[in-house]
N, CA and C atoms as an extended XYZ file, in Angstrom:
165
Properties=species:S:1:pos:R:3:atomname:S:1:resname:S:1:resid:I:1 pbc="F F F"
N       117.085       90.854       52.751 N   MET     1
C       116.099       90.787       53.809 CA  MET     1
C       116.746       90.384       55.139 C   MET     1
N       117.710       89.486       55.063 N   ALA     2
C       118.377       89.047       56.284 CA  ALA     2
C       119.149       90.203       56.925 C   ALA     2
N       119.769       91.033       56.106 N   LEU     3
C       120.513       92.184       56.634 CA  LEU     3
C       119.570       93.147       57.347 C   LEU     3
N       118.412       93.388       56.761 N   PHE     4
C       117.417       94.275       57.370 CA  PHE     4
C       116.979       93.733       58.725 C   PHE     4
N       116.658       92.450       58.790 N   LEU     5
C       116.216       91.863       60.049 CA  LEU     5
C       117.325       91.877       61.095 C   LEU     5
N       118.557       91.643       60.665 N   PHE     6
C       119.687       91.696       61.587 CA  PHE     6
C       119.868       93.101       62.152 C   PHE     6
N       119.772       94.109       61.299 N   LEU     7
C       119.915       95.491       61.764 CA  LEU     7
C       118.786       95.890       62.706 C   LEU     7
N       117.582       95.434       62.429 N   VAL     8
C       116.458       95.734       63.322 CA  VAL     8
C       116.667       95.044       64.672 C   VAL     8
N       117.142       93.808       64.654 N   LEU     9
C       117.408       93.089       65.900 CA  LEU     9
C       118.480       93.805       66.723 C   LEU     9
N       119.543       94.235       66.079 N   ILE    10
C       120.607       94.974       66.769 CA  ILE    10
C       120.056       96.276       67.353 C   ILE    10
N       119.214       96.979       66.598 N   ALA    11
C       118.638       98.235       67.080 CA  ALA    11
C       117.760       98.003       68.305 C   ALA    11
N       116.983       96.947       68.293 N   VAL    12
C       116.112       96.653       69.430 CA  VAL    12
C       116.947       96.310       70.669 C   VAL    12
N       117.962       95.493       70.492 N   VAL    13
C       118.816       95.111       71.628 CA  VAL    13
C       119.524       96.341       72.198 C   VAL    13
N       120.076       97.173       71.339 N   LEU    14
C       120.738       98.389       71.817 CA  LEU    14
C       119.754       99.314       72.523 C   LEU    14
N       118.546       99.404       71.997 N   GLY    15
C       117.526      100.239       72.633 CA  GLY    15
C       117.146       99.733       74.008 C   GLY    15
N       116.968       98.429       74.144 N   ILE    16
C       116.602       97.859       75.438 CA  ILE    16
C       117.730       98.052       76.452 C   ILE    16
N       118.955       97.790       76.026 N   VAL    17
C       120.095       97.973       76.932 CA  VAL    17
C       120.244       99.446       77.295 C   VAL    17
N       120.041      100.326       76.332 N   GLY    18
C       120.166      101.757       76.589 CA  GLY    18
C       119.126      102.277       77.565 C   GLY    18
N       117.922      101.720       77.529 N   VAL    19
C       116.872      102.149       78.445 CA  VAL    19
C       117.060      101.502       79.817 C   VAL    19
N       117.428      100.225       79.842 N   ALA    20
C       117.515       99.483       81.101 CA  ALA    20
C       118.720       99.887       81.938 C   ALA    20
N       119.856      100.103       81.312 N   ALA    21
C       121.076      100.420       82.054 CA  ALA    21
C       121.169      101.930       82.245 C   ALA    21
N       121.199      102.353       83.478 N   HIS    22
C       121.269      103.780       83.781 CA  HIS    22
C       122.627      104.336       83.345 C   HIS    22
N       122.623      105.412       82.600 N   GLY    23
C       123.858      106.031       82.153 CA  GLY    23
C       124.312      105.578       80.782 C   GLY    23
N       123.558      104.672       80.153 N   LEU    24
C       123.929      104.208       78.817 CA  LEU    24
C       122.894      104.663       77.781 C   LEU    24
N       122.438      105.883       77.926 N   GLY    25
C       121.455      106.433       77.008 CA  GLY    25
C       121.984      106.569       75.587 C   GLY    25
N       123.296      106.655       75.454 N   TYR    26
C       123.867      106.761       74.117 CA  TYR    26
C       123.615      105.481       73.316 C   TYR    26
N       123.456      104.343       73.992 N   LEU    27
C       123.134      103.113       73.262 CA  LEU    27
C       121.733      103.196       72.652 C   LEU    27
N       120.823      103.853       73.351 N   LEU    28
C       119.486      104.064       72.796 CA  LEU    28
C       119.575      104.916       71.535 C   LEU    28
N       120.393      105.958       71.567 N   ALA    29
C       120.562      106.818       70.387 CA  ALA    29
C       121.182      106.043       69.231 C   ALA    29
N       122.174      105.219       69.529 N   ILE    30
C       122.799      104.404       68.486 CA  ILE    30
C       121.781      103.414       67.916 C   ILE    30
N       120.959      102.831       68.783 N   GLY    31
C       119.921      101.914       68.334 CA  GLY    31
C       118.928      102.581       67.397 C   GLY    31
N       118.550      103.814       67.715 N   ILE    32
C       117.627      104.556       66.856 CA  ILE    32
C       118.273      104.842       65.504 C   ILE    32
N       119.546      105.213       65.510 N   VAL    33
C       120.260      105.477       64.256 CA  VAL    33
C       120.339      104.211       63.406 C   VAL    33
N       120.635      103.078       64.035 N   VAL    34
C       120.707      101.810       63.303 CA  VAL    34
C       119.349      101.443       62.733 C   VAL    34
N       118.276      101.675       63.493 N   LEU    35
C       116.924      101.375       63.003 CA  LEU    35
C       116.567      102.243       61.798 C   LEU    35
N       116.885      103.521       61.869 N   VAL    36
C       116.617      104.414       60.736 CA  VAL    36
C       117.438      103.997       59.517 C   VAL    36
N       118.690      103.613       59.744 N   ALA    37
C       119.537      103.154       58.635 CA  ALA    37
C       118.979      101.879       58.013 C   ALA    37
N       118.455      100.978       58.833 N   ALA    38
C       117.874       99.738       58.311 CA  ALA    38
C       116.667      100.035       57.433 C   ALA    38
N       115.799      100.938       57.890 N   PHE    39
C       114.628      101.282       57.080 CA  PHE    39
C       115.031      102.028       55.811 C   PHE    39
N       116.047      102.863       55.881 N   ALA    40
C       116.512      103.571       54.687 CA  ALA    40
C       117.098      102.588       53.679 C   ALA    40
N       117.886      101.650       54.153 N   LEU    41
C       118.452      100.627       53.278 CA  LEU    41
C       117.357       99.793       52.633 C   LEU    41
N       116.368       99.439       53.412 N   SER    42
C       115.251       98.659       52.889 CA  SER    42
C       114.476       99.453       51.831 C   SER    42
N       114.264      100.727       52.082 N   ALA    43
C       113.529      101.562       51.130 CA  ALA    43
C       114.294      101.712       49.821 C   ALA    43
N       115.603      101.887       49.914 N   VAL    44
C       116.417      102.036       48.704 CA  VAL    44
C       116.381      100.748       47.880 C   VAL    44
N       116.525       99.620       48.540 N   ARG    45
C       116.508       98.340       47.819 CA  ARG    45
C       115.134       98.074       47.215 C   ARG    45
N       114.060       98.464       47.929 N   TRP    46
C       112.706       98.218       47.446 CA  TRP    46
C       112.390       99.087       46.236 C   TRP    46
N       112.835      100.348       46.235 N   THR    47
C       112.547      101.229       45.107 CA  THR    47
C       113.343      100.822       43.870 C   THR    47
N       114.524      100.287       44.066 N   ARG    48
C       115.298       99.811       42.908 CA  ARG    48
C       114.623       98.622       42.246 C   ARG    48
N       114.068       97.724       43.044 N   ARG    49
C       113.431       96.521       42.503 CA  ARG    49
C       112.117       96.824       41.808 C   ARG    49
N       111.379       97.811       42.304 N   SER    50
C       110.063       98.074       41.747 CA  SER    50
C       110.109       99.067       40.581 C   SER    50
N       111.271       99.465       40.151 N   GLY    51
C       111.393      100.396       39.027 CA  GLY    51
C       111.014       99.749       37.713 C   GLY    51
N       110.903      100.575       36.705 N   ARG    52
C       110.561      100.057       35.384 CA  ARG    52
C       111.698       99.236       34.809 C   ARG    52
N       111.370       98.161       34.132 N   PRO    53
C       112.440       97.380       33.498 CA  PRO    53
C       113.047       98.157       32.338 C   PRO    53
N       114.349       98.087       32.193 N   THR    54
C       115.028       98.791       31.112 CA  THR    54
C       115.181       97.868       29.924 C   THR    54
N       115.046       98.440       28.744 N   ARG    55
C       115.179       97.643       27.520 CA  ARG    55
C       116.194       98.268       26.617 C   ARG    55
C-alpha cells in the first residue's frame, strides 16, 4: 500500500510540475505513465489476494 501511495504522489507532483512549467510537458506524460503503472500494480496485487485459497 505504501508503494502505491508513493507512486501516486510522484505522479501528482510530476503532473503539477509538467503543467506549471512551460516546456516541460513530458513530465506530465511521465506522471500519467507512473499513475497508470501504480493502478496496474495495485490491481495485480489485489486480484492475487482475493483469489481462491489453494489446498
